[in-house]
PQR file with spaces between the fields and no chain letter, atoms N, CA, C, O and H, PARSE charges and radii, in Angstrom:
ATOM       1  N    MET     1       0.847   -1.188    0.000 -0.4000 1.5000
ATOM       2  CA   MET     1       0.000    0.000    0.000 -0.0000 2.0000
ATOM       3  C    MET     1       0.885    1.241    0.000  0.5500 1.7000
ATOM       4  O    MET     1       2.012    1.210    0.494 -0.5500 1.4000
ATOM       5  N    GLY     2       0.372    2.316   -0.551 -0.4000 1.5000
ATOM       6  CA   GLY     2       1.132    3.554   -0.666 -0.0000 2.0000
ATOM       7  C    GLY     2       1.294    4.277    0.659  0.5500 1.7000
ATOM       8  O    GLY     2       0.776    3.856    1.693 -0.5500 1.4000
ATOM       9  H    GLY     2      -0.544    2.341   -0.952  0.4000 1.0000
ATOM      10  N    LEU     3       2.013    5.350    0.594 -0.4000 1.5000
ATOM      11  CA   LEU     3       2.289    6.141    1.789 -0.0000 2.0000
ATOM      12  C    LEU     3       1.376    7.345    1.921  0.5500 1.7000
ATOM      13  O    LEU     3       1.484    8.106    2.883 -0.5500 1.4000
ATOM      14  H    LEU     3       2.433    5.692   -0.246  0.4000 1.0000
ATOM      15  N    TYR     4       0.467    7.527    0.952 -0.4000 1.5000
ATOM      16  CA   TYR     4      -0.325    8.746    0.902 -0.0000 2.0000
ATOM      17  C    TYR     4      -1.822    8.477    0.957  0.5500 1.7000
ATOM      18  O    TYR     4      -2.297    7.377    0.675 -0.5500 1.4000
ATOM      19  H    TYR     4       0.379    6.909    0.171  0.4000 1.0000
ATOM      20  N    SER     5      -2.535    9.514    1.327 -0.4000 1.5000
ATOM      21  CA   SER     5      -3.991    9.555    1.230 -0.0000 2.0000
ATOM      22  C    SER     5      -4.339   10.808    0.439  0.5500 1.7000
ATOM      23  O    SER     5      -3.546   11.747    0.373 -0.5500 1.4000
ATOM      24  H    SER     5      -2.150   10.408    1.557  0.4000 1.0000
ATOM      25  N    VAL     6      -5.523   10.823   -0.160 -0.4000 1.5000
ATOM      26  CA   VAL     6      -5.998   12.025   -0.831 -0.0000 2.0000
ATOM      27  C    VAL     6      -7.281   12.476   -0.156  0.5500 1.7000
ATOM      28  O    VAL     6      -8.133   11.666    0.210 -0.5500 1.4000
ATOM      29  H    VAL     6      -6.168   10.061   -0.107  0.4000 1.0000
ATOM      30  N    VAL     7      -7.398   13.787    0.000 -0.4000 1.5000
ATOM      31  CA   VAL     7      -8.588   14.397    0.598 -0.0000 2.0000
ATOM      32  C    VAL     7      -9.389   15.014   -0.547  0.5500 1.7000
ATOM      33  O    VAL     7      -8.904   15.890   -1.263 -0.5500 1.4000
ATOM      34  H    VAL     7      -6.706   14.445   -0.297  0.4000 1.0000
ATOM      35  N    LEU     8     -10.624   14.540   -0.703 -0.4000 1.5000
ATOM      36  CA   LEU     8     -11.495   15.073   -1.746 -0.0000 2.0000
ATOM      37  C    LEU     8     -12.341   16.195   -1.163  0.5500 1.7000
ATOM      38  O    LEU     8     -12.893   16.071   -0.070 -0.5500 1.4000
ATOM      39  H    LEU     8     -11.018   13.828   -0.121  0.4000 1.0000
ATOM      40  N    VAL     9     -12.434   17.289   -1.904 -0.4000 1.5000
ATOM      41  CA   VAL     9     -13.198   18.463   -1.489 -0.0000 2.0000
ATOM      42  C    VAL     9     -14.118   18.859   -2.646  0.5500 1.7000
ATOM      43  O    VAL     9     -13.934   18.392   -3.770 -0.5500 1.4000
ATOM      44  H    VAL     9     -11.985   17.391   -2.791  0.4000 1.0000
ATOM      45  N    PRO    10     -15.119   19.725   -2.375 -0.5600 1.5000
ATOM      46  CA   PRO    10     -16.132   20.018   -3.392  0.2800 2.0000
ATOM      47  C    PRO    10     -15.642   20.762   -4.638  0.5500 1.7000
ATOM      48  O    PRO    10     -16.252   20.634   -5.700 -0.5500 1.4000
ATOM      49  N    SER    11     -14.565   21.527   -4.536 -0.4000 1.5000
ATOM      50  CA   SER    11     -14.147   22.341   -5.689 -0.0000 2.0000
ATOM      51  C    SER    11     -12.657   22.647   -5.616  0.5500 1.7000
ATOM      52  O    SER    11     -11.995   22.405   -4.606 -0.5500 1.4000
ATOM      53  H    SER    11     -14.070   21.630   -3.673  0.4000 1.0000
ATOM      54  N    THR    12     -12.156   23.187   -6.717 -0.4000 1.5000
ATOM      55  CA   THR    12     -10.749   23.579   -6.763 -0.0000 2.0000
ATOM      56  C    THR    12     -10.451   24.656   -5.725  0.5500 1.7000
ATOM      57  O    THR    12      -9.390   24.637   -5.100 -0.5500 1.4000
ATOM      58  H    THR    12     -12.693   23.384   -7.537  0.4000 1.0000
ATOM      59  N    SER    13     -11.372   25.587   -5.537 -0.4000 1.5000
ATOM      60  CA   SER    13     -11.124   26.651   -4.547 -0.0000 2.0000
ATOM      61  C    SER    13     -11.043   26.072   -3.137  0.5500 1.7000
ATOM      62  O    SER    13     -10.257   26.550   -2.319 -0.5500 1.4000
ATOM      63  H    SER    13     -12.234   25.603   -6.044  0.4000 1.0000
ATOM      64  N    HIS    14     -11.850   25.042   -2.843 -0.4000 1.5000
ATOM      65  CA   HIS    14     -11.751   24.366   -1.548 -0.0000 2.0000
ATOM      66  C    HIS    14     -10.393   23.677   -1.413  0.5500 1.7000
ATOM      67  O    HIS    14      -9.792   23.684   -0.339 -0.5500 1.4000
ATOM      68  H    HIS    14     -12.488   24.654   -3.508  0.4000 1.0000
ATOM      69  N    ALA    15      -9.913   23.084   -2.505 -0.4000 1.5000
ATOM      70  CA   ALA    15      -8.623   22.389   -2.468 -0.0000 2.0000
ATOM      71  C    ALA    15      -7.487   23.365   -2.190  0.5500 1.7000
ATOM      72  O    ALA    15      -6.584   23.064   -1.408 -0.5500 1.4000
ATOM      73  H    ALA    15     -10.401   23.079   -3.378  0.4000 1.0000
ATOM      74  N    VAL    16      -7.528   24.533   -2.826 -0.4000 1.5000
ATOM      75  CA   VAL    16      -6.486   25.539   -2.610 -0.0000 2.0000
ATOM      76  C    VAL    16      -6.529   26.022   -1.161  0.5500 1.7000
ATOM      77  O    VAL    16      -5.487   26.188   -0.527 -0.5500 1.4000
ATOM      78  H    VAL    16      -8.261   24.777   -3.461  0.4000 1.0000
ATOM      79  N    ARG    17      -7.725   26.246   -0.644 -0.4000 1.5000
ATOM      80  CA   ARG    17      -7.859   26.685    0.759 -0.0000 2.0000
ATOM      81  C    ARG    17      -7.360   25.591    1.705  0.5500 1.7000
ATOM      82  O    ARG    17      -6.659   25.874    2.677 -0.5500 1.4000
ATOM      83  H    ARG    17      -8.572   26.112   -1.158  0.4000 1.0000
ATOM      84  N    ALA    18      -7.728   24.339    1.414 -0.4000 1.5000
ATOM      85  CA   ALA    18      -7.291   23.219    2.257 -0.0000 2.0000
ATOM      86  C    ALA    18      -5.768   23.122    2.272  0.5500 1.7000
ATOM      87  O    ALA    18      -5.167   22.895    3.322 -0.5500 1.4000
ATOM      88  H    ALA    18      -8.297   24.109    0.625  0.4000 1.0000
ATOM      89  N    GLU    19      -5.145   23.293    1.107 -0.4000 1.5000
ATOM      90  CA   GLU    19      -3.685   23.234    1.030 -0.0000 2.0000
ATOM      91  C    GLU    19      -3.054   24.307    1.921  0.5500 1.7000
ATOM      92  O    GLU    19      -2.099   24.026    2.645 -0.5500 1.4000
ATOM      93  H    GLU    19      -5.632   23.477    0.254  0.4000 1.0000
ATOM      94  N    LYS    20      -3.577   25.520    1.871 -0.4000 1.5000
ATOM      95  CA   LYS    20      -3.040   26.612    2.689 -0.0000 2.0000
ATOM      96  C    LYS    20      -3.185   26.297    4.180  0.5500 1.7000
ATOM      97  O    LYS    20      -2.264   26.535    4.962 -0.5500 1.4000
ATOM      98  H    LYS    20      -4.353   25.748    1.283  0.4000 1.0000
ATOM      99  N    ILE    21      -4.339   25.766    4.566 -0.4000 1.5000
ATOM     100  CA   ILE    21      -4.598   25.435    5.976 -0.0000 2.0000
ATOM     101  C    ILE    21      -3.647   24.342    6.450  0.5500 1.7000
ATOM     102  O    ILE    21      -3.085   24.432    7.542 -0.5500 1.4000
ATOM     103  H    ILE    21      -5.087   25.573    3.931  0.4000 1.0000
ATOM     104  N    LEU    22      -3.471   23.314    5.631 -0.4000 1.5000
ATOM     105  CA   LEU    22      -2.607   22.197    6.030 -0.0000 2.0000
ATOM     106  C    LEU    22      -1.150   22.632    6.115  0.5500 1.7000
ATOM     107  O    LEU    22      -0.437   22.231    7.035 -0.5500 1.4000
ATOM     108  H    LEU    22      -3.928   23.241    4.745  0.4000 1.0000
ATOM     109  N    LYS    23      -0.702   23.443    5.168 -0.4000 1.5000
ATOM     110  CA   LYS    23       0.682   23.933    5.222 -0.0000 2.0000
ATOM     111  C    LYS    23       0.892   24.814    6.449  0.5500 1.7000
ATOM     112  O    LYS    23       1.939   24.744    7.092 -0.5500 1.4000
ATOM     113  H    LYS    23      -1.281   23.768    4.420  0.4000 1.0000
ATOM     114  N    ALA    24      -0.105   25.648    6.777 -0.4000 1.5000
ATOM     115  CA   ALA    24      -0.009   26.501    7.959 -0.0000 2.0000
ATOM     116  C    ALA    24       0.045   25.664    9.234  0.5500 1.7000
ATOM     117  O    ALA    24       0.622   26.083   10.237 -0.5500 1.4000
ATOM     118  H    ALA    24      -0.956   25.705    6.254  0.4000 1.0000
ATOM     119  N    ALA    25      -0.565   24.472    9.186 -0.4000 1.5000
ATOM     120  CA   ALA    25      -0.543   23.564   10.336 -0.0000 2.0000
ATOM     121  C    ALA    25       0.736   22.734   10.380  0.5500 1.7000
ATOM     122  O    ALA    25       0.916   21.906   11.274 -0.5500 1.4000
ATOM     123  H    ALA    25      -1.034   24.132    8.371  0.4000 1.0000
ATOM     124  N    GLY    26       1.626   22.961    9.410 -0.4000 1.5000
ATOM     125  CA   GLY    26       2.898   22.244    9.392 -0.0000 2.0000
ATOM     126  C    GLY    26       2.824   20.854    8.797  0.5500 1.7000
ATOM     127  O    GLY    26       3.702   20.024    9.030 -0.5500 1.4000
ATOM     128  H    GLY    26       1.481   23.633    8.685  0.4000 1.0000
ATOM     129  N    LEU    27       1.759   20.595    8.014 -0.4000 1.5000
ATOM     130  CA   LEU    27       1.589   19.271    7.407 -0.0000 2.0000
ATOM     131  C    LEU    27       2.021   19.301    5.946  0.5500 1.7000
ATOM     132  O    LEU    27       1.744   20.256    5.221 -0.5500 1.4000
ATOM     133  H    LEU    27       1.046   21.269    7.824  0.4000 1.0000
ATOM     134  N    GLU    28       2.700   18.248    5.532 -0.4000 1.5000
ATOM     135  CA   GLU    28       3.137   18.132    4.141 -0.0000 2.0000
ATOM     136  C    GLU    28       1.924   17.794    3.279  0.5500 1.7000
ATOM     137  O    GLU    28       1.182   16.859    3.581 -0.5500 1.4000
ATOM     138  H    GLU    28       2.926   17.473    6.121  0.4000 1.0000
ATOM     139  N    CYS    29       1.726   18.555    2.210 -0.4000 1.5000
ATOM     140  CA   CYS    29       0.603   18.280    1.310 -0.0000 2.0000
ATOM     141  C    CYS    29       0.921   18.800   -0.082  0.5500 1.7000
ATOM     142  O    CYS    29       1.846   19.589   -0.275 -0.5500 1.4000
ATOM     143  H    CYS    29       2.328   19.314    1.964  0.4000 1.0000
ATOM     144  N    LYS    30       0.125   18.336   -1.057 -0.4000 1.5000
ATOM     145  CA   LYS    30       0.325   18.748   -2.441 -0.0000 2.0000
ATOM     146  C    LYS    30      -0.997   18.625   -3.180  0.5500 1.7000
ATOM     147  O    LYS    30      -1.729   17.653   -2.993 -0.5500 1.4000
ATOM     148  H    LYS    30      -0.627   17.696   -0.900  0.4000 1.0000
ATOM     149  N    LEU    31      -1.306   19.607   -4.020 -0.4000 1.5000
ATOM     150  CA   LEU    31      -2.496   19.508   -4.868 -0.0000 2.0000
ATOM     151  C    LEU    31      -2.172   18.598   -6.046  0.5500 1.7000
ATOM     152  O    LEU    31      -1.145   18.760   -6.705 -0.5500 1.4000
ATOM     153  H    LEU    31      -0.711   20.397   -4.172  0.4000 1.0000
ATOM     154  N    ILE    32      -3.058   17.641   -6.304 -0.4000 1.5000
ATOM     155  CA   ILE    32      -2.878   16.727   -7.435 -0.0000 2.0000
ATOM     156  C    ILE    32      -4.235   16.490   -8.088  0.5500 1.7000
ATOM     157  O    ILE    32      -5.270   16.720   -7.462 -0.5500 1.4000
ATOM     158  H    ILE    32      -3.892   17.510   -5.768  0.4000 1.0000
ATOM     159  N    PRO    33      -4.244   16.028   -9.348 -0.5600 1.5000
ATOM     160  CA   PRO    33      -5.523   15.645   -9.965  0.2800 2.0000
ATOM     161  C    PRO    33      -6.122   14.454   -9.207  0.5500 1.7000
ATOM     162  O    PRO    33      -5.392   13.600   -8.702 -0.5500 1.4000
ATOM     163  N    VAL    34      -7.448   14.409   -9.134 -0.4000 1.5000
ATOM     164  CA   VAL    34      -8.104   13.272   -8.478 -0.0000 2.0000
ATOM     165  C    VAL    34      -7.773   12.013   -9.274  0.5500 1.7000
ATOM     166  O    VAL    34      -8.002   11.977  -10.483 -0.5500 1.4000
ATOM     167  H    VAL    34      -8.041   15.103   -9.543  0.4000 1.0000
ATOM     168  N    PRO    35      -7.238   10.978   -8.620 -0.5600 1.5000
ATOM     169  CA   PRO    35      -6.923    9.735   -9.340  0.2800 2.0000
ATOM     170  C    PRO    35      -8.165    9.153  -10.023  0.5500 1.7000
ATOM     171  O    PRO    35      -9.249    9.135   -9.438 -0.5500 1.4000
ATOM     172  N    ARG    36      -8.004    8.686  -11.244 -0.4000 1.5000
ATOM     173  CA   ARG    36      -9.132    8.175  -12.032 -0.0000 2.0000
ATOM     174  C    ARG    36      -9.873    7.034  -11.346  0.5500 1.7000
ATOM     175  O    ARG    36     -11.087    6.908  -11.504 -0.5500 1.4000
ATOM     176  H    ARG    36      -7.124    8.701  -11.719  0.4000 1.0000
ATOM     177  N    HIS    37      -9.166    6.202  -10.589 -0.4000 1.5000
ATOM     178  CA   HIS    37      -9.839    5.068   -9.954 -0.0000 2.0000
ATOM     179  C    HIS    37     -10.743    5.505   -8.797  0.5500 1.7000
ATOM     180  O    HIS    37     -11.534    4.712   -8.286 -0.5500 1.4000
ATOM     181  H    HIS    37      -8.180    6.304  -10.461  0.4000 1.0000
ATOM     182  N    ILE    38     -10.618    6.776   -8.390 -0.4000 1.5000
ATOM     183  CA   ILE    38     -11.471    7.305   -7.322 -0.0000 2.0000
ATOM     184  C    ILE    38     -12.659    8.048   -7.910  0.5500 1.7000
ATOM     185  O    ILE    38     -13.781    7.892   -7.427 -0.5500 1.4000
ATOM     186  H    ILE    38      -9.975    7.419   -8.805  0.4000 1.0000
ATOM     187  N    SER    39     -12.433    8.858   -8.951 -0.4000 1.5000
ATOM     188  CA   SER    39     -13.511    9.618   -9.575 -0.0000 2.0000
ATOM     189  C    SER    39     -13.149    9.939  -11.011  0.5500 1.7000
ATOM     190  O    SER    39     -11.999   10.253  -11.319 -0.5500 1.4000
ATOM     191  H    SER    39     -11.522    8.984   -9.343  0.4000 1.0000
ATOM     192  N    SER    40     -14.141    9.859  -11.889 -0.4000 1.5000
ATOM     193  CA   SER    40     -13.891   10.207  -13.288 -0.0000 2.0000
ATOM     194  C    SER    40     -14.043   11.704  -13.518  0.5500 1.7000
ATOM     195  O    SER    40     -13.685   12.209  -14.582 -0.5500 1.4000
ATOM     196  H    SER    40     -15.075    9.605  -11.639  0.4000 1.0000
ATOM     197  N    ASP    41     -14.575   12.420  -12.523 -0.4000 1.5000
ATOM     198  CA   ASP    41     -14.665   13.876  -12.634 -0.0000 2.0000
ATOM     199  C    ASP    41     -13.256   14.448  -12.698  0.5500 1.7000
ATOM     200  O    ASP    41     -12.357   14.011  -11.980 -0.5500 1.4000
ATOM     201  H    ASP    41     -14.865   12.010  -11.659  0.4000 1.0000
ATOM     202  N    CYS    42     -13.083   15.430  -13.568 -0.4000 1.5000
ATOM     203  CA   CYS    42     -11.786   16.083  -13.535 -0.0000 2.0000
ATOM     204  C    CYS    42     -11.828   17.061  -12.369  0.5500 1.7000
ATOM     205  O    CYS    42     -12.751   17.868  -12.253 -0.5500 1.4000
ATOM     206  H    CYS    42     -13.814   15.786  -14.151  0.4000 1.0000
ATOM     207  N    GLY    43     -10.852   16.982  -11.536 -0.4000 1.5000
ATOM     208  CA   GLY    43     -10.838   17.831  -10.369 -0.0000 2.0000
ATOM     209  C    GLY    43      -9.507   17.738   -9.665  0.5500 1.7000
ATOM     210  O    GLY    43      -8.600   17.023  -10.092 -0.5500 1.4000
ATOM     211  H    GLY    43     -10.103   16.327  -11.629  0.4000 1.0000
ATOM     212  N    VAL    44      -9.410   18.468   -8.588 -0.4000 1.5000
ATOM     213  CA   VAL    44      -8.168   18.533   -7.828 -0.0000 2.0000
ATOM     214  C    VAL    44      -8.455   18.049   -6.411  0.5500 1.7000
ATOM     215  O    VAL    44      -9.526   18.295   -5.857 -0.5500 1.4000
ATOM     216  H    VAL    44     -10.146   19.048   -8.241  0.4000 1.0000
ATOM     217  N    CYS    45      -7.484   17.362   -5.847 -0.4000 1.5000
ATOM     218  CA   CYS    45      -7.583   16.924   -4.459 -0.0000 2.0000
ATOM     219  C    CYS    45      -6.263   17.256   -3.767  0.5500 1.7000
ATOM     220  O    CYS    45      -5.309   17.708   -4.399 -0.5500 1.4000
ATOM     221  H    CYS    45      -6.614   17.163   -6.297  0.4000 1.0000
ATOM     222  N    VAL    46      -6.231   17.027   -2.470 -0.4000 1.5000
ATOM     223  CA   VAL    46      -5.029   17.319   -1.695 -0.0000 2.0000
ATOM     224  C    VAL    46      -4.411   15.999   -1.246  0.5500 1.7000
ATOM     225  O    VAL    46      -5.053   15.200   -0.564 -0.5500 1.4000
ATOM     226  H    VAL    46      -7.007   16.660   -1.956  0.4000 1.0000
ATOM     227  N    ARG    47      -3.156   15.780   -1.638 -0.4000 1.5000
ATOM     228  CA   ARG    47      -2.441   14.582   -1.216 -0.0000 2.0000
ATOM     229  C    ARG    47      -1.729   14.882    0.093  0.5500 1.7000
ATOM     230  O    ARG    47      -1.048   15.899    0.227 -0.5500 1.4000
ATOM     231  H    ARG    47      -2.634   16.429   -2.192  0.4000 1.0000
ATOM     232  N    ILE    48      -1.894   13.984    1.055 -0.4000 1.5000
ATOM     233  CA   ILE    48      -1.235   14.116    2.354 -0.0000 2.0000
ATOM     234  C    ILE    48      -0.526   12.812    2.677  0.5500 1.7000
ATOM     235  O    ILE    48      -0.812   11.772    2.084 -0.5500 1.4000
ATOM     236  H    ILE    48      -2.446   13.158    0.946  0.4000 1.0000
ATOM     237  N    ARG    49       0.399   12.879    3.622 -0.4000 1.5000
ATOM     238  CA   ARG    49       1.017   11.640    4.091 -0.0000 2.0000
ATOM     239  C    ARG    49      -0.028   10.892    4.915  0.5500 1.7000
ATOM     240  O    ARG    49      -0.754   11.489    5.710 -0.5500 1.4000
ATOM     241  H    ARG    49       0.631   13.724    4.104  0.4000 1.0000
ATOM     242  N    ARG    50      -0.092    9.598    4.716 -0.4000 1.5000
ATOM     243  CA   ARG    50      -1.090    8.794    5.417 -0.0000 2.0000
ATOM     244  C    ARG    50      -0.980    8.975    6.927  0.5500 1.7000
ATOM     245  O    ARG    50      -1.998    8.994    7.619 -0.5500 1.4000
ATOM     246  H    ARG    50       0.497    9.113    4.070  0.4000 1.0000
ATOM     247  N    GLU    51       0.222    9.106    7.443 -0.4000 1.5000
ATOM     248  CA   GLU    51       0.422    9.257    8.888 -0.0000 2.0000
ATOM     249  C    GLU    51      -0.138   10.579    9.415  0.5500 1.7000
ATOM     250  O    GLU    51      -0.348   10.724   10.620 -0.5500 1.4000
ATOM     251  H    GLU    51       1.050    9.091    6.881  0.4000 1.0000
ATOM     252  N    ASP    52      -0.381   11.547    8.519 -0.4000 1.5000
ATOM     253  CA   ASP    52      -0.925   12.856    8.912 -0.0000 2.0000
ATOM     254  C    ASP    52      -2.446   12.936    8.763  0.5500 1.7000
ATOM     255  O    ASP    52      -3.036   13.992    8.987 -0.5500 1.4000
ATOM     256  H    ASP    52      -0.211   11.430    7.541  0.4000 1.0000
ATOM     257  N    ARG    53      -3.071   11.838    8.389 -0.4000 1.5000
ATOM     258  CA   ARG    53      -4.499   11.838    8.060 -0.0000 2.0000
ATOM     259  C    ARG    53      -5.369   12.449    9.164  0.5500 1.7000
ATOM     260  O    ARG    53      -6.154   13.357    8.891 -0.5500 1.4000
ATOM     261  H    ARG    53      -2.592   10.979    8.207  0.4000 1.0000
ATOM     262  N    GLU    54      -5.243   11.972   10.389 -0.4000 1.5000
ATOM     263  CA   GLU    54      -6.099   12.462   11.473 -0.0000 2.0000
ATOM     264  C    GLU    54      -5.830   13.929   11.778  0.5500 1.7000
ATOM     265  O    GLU    54      -6.767   14.702   11.978 -0.5500 1.4000
ATOM     266  H    GLU    54      -4.605   11.234   10.610  0.4000 1.0000
ATOM     267  N    ALA    55      -4.565   14.317   11.815 -0.4000 1.5000
ATOM     268  CA   ALA    55      -4.216   15.717   12.074 -0.0000 2.0000
ATOM     269  C    ALA    55      -4.758   16.616   10.961  0.5500 1.7000
ATOM     270  O    ALA    55      -5.246   17.714   11.228 -0.5500 1.4000
ATOM     271  H    ALA    55      -3.804   13.689   11.652  0.4000 1.0000
ATOM     272  N    ALA    56      -4.672   16.151    9.726 -0.4000 1.5000
ATOM     273  CA   ALA    56      -5.165   16.930    8.590 -0.0000 2.0000
ATOM     274  C    ALA    56      -6.675   17.108    8.683  0.5500 1.7000
ATOM     275  O    ALA    56      -7.181   18.211    8.478 -0.5500 1.4000
ATOM     276  H    ALA    56      -4.275   15.259    9.509  0.4000 1.0000
ATOM     277  N    LEU    57      -7.390   16.045    8.987 -0.4000 1.5000
ATOM     278  CA   LEU    57      -8.842   16.140    9.085 -0.0000 2.0000
ATOM     279  C    LEU    57      -9.259   17.063   10.231  0.5500 1.7000
ATOM     280  O    LEU    57     -10.221   17.820   10.102 -0.5500 1.4000
ATOM     281  H    LEU    57      -6.978   15.149    9.153  0.4000 1.0000
ATOM     282  N    ARG    58      -8.538   17.001   11.342 -0.4000 1.5000
ATOM     283  CA   ARG    58      -8.841   17.912   12.459 -0.0000 2.0000
ATOM     284  C    ARG    58      -8.625   19.363   12.050  0.5500 1.7000
ATOM     285  O    ARG    58      -9.453   20.222   12.356 -0.5500 1.4000
ATOM     286  H    ARG    58      -7.756   16.386   11.447  0.4000 1.0000
ATOM     287  N    ALA    59      -7.522   19.646   11.362 -0.4000 1.5000
ATOM     288  CA   ALA    59      -7.218   21.013   10.938 -0.0000 2.0000
ATOM     289  C    ALA    59      -8.264   21.531    9.956  0.5500 1.7000
ATOM     290  O    ALA    59      -8.693   22.681   10.048 -0.5500 1.4000
ATOM     291  H    ALA    59      -6.849   18.949   11.114  0.4000 1.0000
ATOM     292  N    LEU    60      -8.674   20.679    9.015 -0.4000 1.5000
ATOM     293  CA   LEU    60      -9.672   21.101    8.026 -0.0000 2.0000
ATOM     294  C    LEU    60     -11.034   21.312    8.681  0.5500 1.7000
ATOM     295  O    LEU    60     -11.739   22.268    8.358 -0.5500 1.4000
ATOM     296  H    LEU    60      -8.327   19.745    8.940  0.4000 1.0000
ATOM     297  N    GLU    61     -11.401   20.428    9.594 -0.4000 1.5000
ATOM     298  CA   GLU    61     -12.679   20.572   10.297 -0.0000 2.0000
ATOM     299  C    GLU    61     -12.690   21.870   11.112  0.5500 1.7000
ATOM     300  O    GLU    61     -13.677   22.606   11.105 -0.5500 1.4000
ATOM     301  H    GLU    61     -10.828   19.652    9.856  0.4000 1.0000
ATOM     302  N    ALA    62     -11.602   22.139   11.801 -0.4000 1.5000
ATOM     303  CA   ALA    62     -11.512   23.349   12.622 -0.0000 2.0000
ATOM     304  C    ALA    62     -11.634   24.613   11.767  0.5500 1.7000
ATOM     305  O    ALA    62     -12.127   25.639   12.236 -0.5500 1.4000
ATOM     306  H    ALA    62     -10.801   21.542   11.807  0.4000 1.0000
ATOM     307  N    ALA    63     -11.185   24.536   10.516 -0.4000 1.5000
ATOM     308  CA   ALA    63     -11.241   25.685    9.616 -0.0000 2.0000
ATOM     309  C    ALA    63     -12.545   25.732    8.820  0.5500 1.7000
ATOM     310  O    ALA    63     -12.763   26.661    8.042 -0.5500 1.4000
ATOM     311  H    ALA    63     -10.785   23.703   10.134  0.4000 1.0000
ATOM     312  N    GLY    64     -13.407   24.740    9.011 -0.4000 1.5000
ATOM     313  CA   GLY    64     -14.695   24.723    8.320 -0.0000 2.0000
ATOM     314  C    GLY    64     -14.628   24.303    6.866  0.5500 1.7000
ATOM     315  O    GLY    64     -15.506   24.658    6.079 -0.5500 1.4000
ATOM     316  H    GLY    64     -13.230   23.985    9.643  0.4000 1.0000
ATOM     317  N    VAL    65     -13.598   23.550    6.492 -0.4000 1.5000
ATOM     318  CA   VAL    65     -13.469   23.077    5.105 -0.0000 2.0000
ATOM     319  C    VAL    65     -14.270   21.784    4.955  0.5500 1.7000
ATOM     320  O    VAL    65     -14.082   20.835    5.716 -0.5500 1.4000
ATOM     321  H    VAL    65     -12.885   23.261    7.131  0.4000 1.0000
ATOM     322  N    SER    66     -15.155   21.758    3.975 -0.4000 1.5000
ATOM     323  CA   SER    66     -15.971   20.575    3.704 -0.0000 2.0000
ATOM     324  C    SER    66     -15.117   19.501    3.038  0.5500 1.7000
ATOM     325  O    SER    66     -14.468   19.755    2.023 -0.5500 1.4000
ATOM     326  H    SER    66     -15.308   22.529    3.357  0.4000 1.0000
ATOM     327  N    VAL    67     -15.121   18.299    3.614 -0.4000 1.5000
ATOM     328  CA   VAL    67     -14.380   17.167    3.064 -0.0000 2.0000
ATOM     329  C    VAL    67     -15.375   16.145    2.540  0.5500 1.7000
ATOM     330  O    VAL    67     -16.266   15.706    3.268 -0.5500 1.4000
ATOM     331  H    VAL    67     -15.648   18.093    4.438  0.4000 1.0000
ATOM     332  N    GLU    68     -15.222   15.767    1.273 -0.4000 1.5000
ATOM     333  CA   GLU    68     -16.139   14.802    0.656 -0.0000 2.0000
ATOM     334  C    GLU    68     -15.678   13.360    0.864  0.5500 1.7000
ATOM     335  O    GLU    68     -16.475   12.428    0.757 -0.5500 1.4000
ATOM     336  H    GLU    68     -14.499   16.123    0.682  0.4000 1.0000
ATOM     337  N    GLY    69     -14.403   13.182    1.158 -0.4000 1.5000
ATOM     338  CA   GLY    69     -13.904   11.833    1.377 -0.0000 2.0000
ATOM     339  C    GLY    69     -12.391   11.824    1.482  0.5500 1.7000
ATOM     340  O    GLY    69     -11.711   12.760    1.062 -0.5500 1.4000
ATOM     341  H    GLY    69     -13.756   13.939    1.245  0.4000 1.0000
ATOM     342  N    VAL    70     -11.883   10.742    2.051 -0.4000 1.5000
ATOM     343  CA   VAL    70     -10.443   10.536    2.153 -0.0000 2.0000
ATOM     344  C    VAL    70     -10.168    9.119    1.676  0.5500 1.7000
ATOM     345  O    VAL    70     -10.810    8.169    2.123 -0.5500 1.4000
ATOM     346  H    VAL    70     -12.436    9.982    2.391  0.4000 1.0000
ATOM     347  N    HIS    71      -9.215    8.983    0.772 -0.4000 1.5000
ATOM     348  CA   HIS    71      -8.883    7.681    0.197 -0.0000 2.0000
ATOM     349  C    HIS    71      -7.384    7.449    0.266  0.5500 1.7000
ATOM     350  O    HIS    71      -6.592    8.358    0.019 -0.5500 1.4000
ATOM     351  H    HIS    71      -8.693    9.755    0.409  0.4000 1.0000
ATOM     352  N    ASP    72      -7.004    6.227    0.604 -0.4000 1.5000
ATOM     353  CA   ASP    72      -5.595    5.845    0.583 -0.0000 2.0000
ATOM     354  C    ASP    72      -5.184    5.531   -0.841  0.5500 1.7000
ATOM     355  O    ASP    72      -5.924    4.889   -1.587 -0.5500 1.4000
ATOM     356  H    ASP    72      -7.648    5.489    0.805  0.4000 1.0000
ATOM     357  N    ILE    73      -3.990    5.992   -1.216 -0.4000 1.5000
ATOM     358  CA   ILE    73      -3.496    5.688   -2.570 -0.0000 2.0000
ATOM     359  C    ILE    73      -2.109    5.074   -2.474  0.5500 1.7000
ATOM     360  O    ILE    73      -1.509    4.742   -3.496 -0.5500 1.4000
ATOM     361  H    ILE    73      -3.389    6.514   -0.610  0.4000 1.0000
């Protein structure tokens, strides 16, 4: 299994905001296209280290960012 998870959000603007929040929280993250095996919609998601998953979700929830799902890749 991979070392990363992806956080799916409703829009590109949500993804950009999520990236800023996670970086401000000191978490490693990167915007990437949503993997095809997760969704055929063209869109952007935030890749995080799997070990940071809980911390990332807490930071996003605290900032009011809507998360549509988290998938391990």
